[in-house]
LOKOLGU-667336 format. One line per field, with one value per residue (C-alpha): residue number from 1; residue in one letter; chain; y, z, x. Coordinates in nm, 2 decimals, always signed. Layout:
BEGIN
resi	NUM,...
resn	a,...
chain	A,...
c2	Y,...
c3	Z,...
c1	X,...
***
This chain:
BEGIN
resi	1,2,3,4,5,6,7,8,9,10,11,12,13,14,15,16,17,18,19,20,21,22,23,24,25,26,27,28,29,30,31,32,33,34,35,36,37,38,39,40,41,42,43,44,45,46,47,48,49,50,51,52,53,54,55,56,57,58,59,60,61,62,63,64,65,66,67,68,69,70,71,72,73,74,75,76,77,78,79,80,81,82,83,84,85,86,87,88,89,90,91,92,93,94,95,96,97,98,99,100,101,102,103,104
resn	m,v,n,t,n,t,l,m,q,g,l,v,l,l,v,a,g,m,g,i,v,y,v,f,l,a,l,m,v,w,v,m,n,r,f,a,v,i,i,p,r,f,n,h,i,l,p,d,e,e,p,k,k,k,t,r,t,a,r,p,k,a,n,a,p,a,a,t,v,a,a,p,v,v,a,t,d,a,a,q,q,e,e,v,r,a,v,l,p,g,a,v,l,r,v,e,i,k,p,g,d,a,v,a
chain	A,A,A,A,A,A,A,A,A,A,A,A,A,A,A,A,A,A,A,A,A,A,A,A,A,A,A,A,A,A,A,A,A,A,A,A,A,A,A,A,A,A,A,A,A,A,A,A,A,A,A,A,A,A,A,A,A,A,A,A,A,A,A,A,A,A,A,A,A,A,A,A,A,A,A,A,A,A,A,A,A,A,A,A,A,A,A,A,A,A,A,A,A,A,A,A,A,A,A,A,A,A,A,A
c2	-1.92,-1.69,-1.55,-1.67,-1.34,-1.15,-1.40,-1.37,-0.94,-0.99,-1.20,-0.99,-0.65,-0.86,-0.95,-0.61,-0.45,-0.66,-0.59,-0.26,-0.22,-0.45,-0.27,+0.05,-0.09,-0.23,+0.10,+0.34,+0.09,+0.13,+0.48,+0.47,+0.27,+0.50,+0.84,+0.66,+0.65,+1.02,+1.24,+1.20,+1.35,+1.67,+1.65,+1.95,+2.20,+2.15,+1.98,+1.85,+1.99,+1.85,+1.64,+1.84,+1.65,+1.55,+1.66,+1.47,+1.56,+1.63,+1.31,+1.35,+1.28,+0.94,+1.05,+1.31,+1.25,+1.05,+1.32,+1.53,+1.25,+1.24,+0.95,+0.77,+0.75,+0.60,+0.46,+0.28,+0.01,-0.12,-0.42,-0.14,-0.24,+0.04,+0.03,+0.19,+0.23,+0.21,+0.38,+0.08,+0.02,-0.25,-0.28,-0.27,-0.32,-0.45,-0.37,-0.43,-0.14,-0.13,+0.25,+0.36,+0.20,+0.36,+0.37,+0.46
c3	-4.04,-3.89,-4.08,-3.97,-4.05,-3.86,-3.56,-3.59,-3.62,-3.27,-3.10,-3.23,-3.09,-2.76,-2.71,-2.81,-2.58,-2.27,-2.39,-2.36,-2.03,-1.86,-1.97,-1.89,-1.51,-1.49,-1.58,-1.32,-1.08,-1.17,-1.17,-0.83,-0.66,-0.81,-0.70,-0.33,-0.34,-0.48,-0.32,+0.04,-0.06,-0.11,+0.16,+0.30,+0.01,+0.11,+0.41,+0.53,+0.83,+1.11,+1.21,+1.41,+1.78,+1.85,+2.14,+2.34,+2.45,+2.80,+2.96,+3.19,+3.51,+3.69,+3.92,+3.68,+3.66,+3.32,+3.17,+3.11,+2.95,+2.52,+2.46,+2.09,+1.92,+2.06,+1.89,+2.07,+1.93,+2.02,+2.27,+2.53,+2.37,+2.31,+2.00,+1.98,+1.68,+1.64,+1.40,+1.19,+0.96,+1.03,+1.41,+1.65,+2.06,+2.17,+2.52,+2.73,+3.01,+3.25,+3.34,+3.62,+3.52,+3.55,+3.22,+3.21
c1	-0.33,-0.09,+0.19,+0.54,+0.67,+0.51,+0.56,+0.92,+0.86,+0.70,+0.94,+1.24,+1.03,+1.01,+1.38,+1.50,+1.21,+1.34,+1.70,+1.67,+1.48,+1.76,+2.05,+1.87,+1.79,+2.17,+2.32,+2.09,+2.23,+2.56,+2.51,+2.36,+2.65,+2.88,+2.71,+2.69,+3.07,+3.13,+2.83,+2.98,+3.35,+3.19,+2.95,+3.16,+3.07,+2.65,+2.67,+2.28,+2.08,+2.11,+1.76,+1.49,+1.51,+1.15,+0.93,+0.79,+0.41,+0.29,+0.17,-0.12,-0.07,-0.17,-0.37,-0.55,-0.94,-1.06,-1.19,-0.88,-0.74,-0.83,-1.04,-0.99,-1.31,-1.59,-1.88,-2.14,-2.40,-2.72,-2.55,-2.44,-2.07,-1.84,-1.58,-1.27,-1.13,-0.76,-0.52,-0.44,-0.75,-0.93,-0.81,-1.16,-1.12,-1.51,-1.54,-1.87,-1.87,-2.14,-2.28,-2.10,-1.73,-1.46,-1.26,-0.91
***
């Protein structure tokens, strides 16, 4: 048989622990909101750096031969299909290409 005193101690410990966590998280949210108001007032002392402009990479010309264009990773299987692996995991495009076909 379970001792009721031990069960009550467990429940008190559970409520106290959850209460402490809740109070800590509420205090943290309050402090973060206050800092969001206070910090911009002192931004003139130590300003943020300007974001760097992104540079574009050079695009190949429209009349450039297909050999000069960078091709994605291609794996060939036995059925003469090419598998092009995309940046996203699991995204695969299967294309059936015959010898001599132009690939862009």
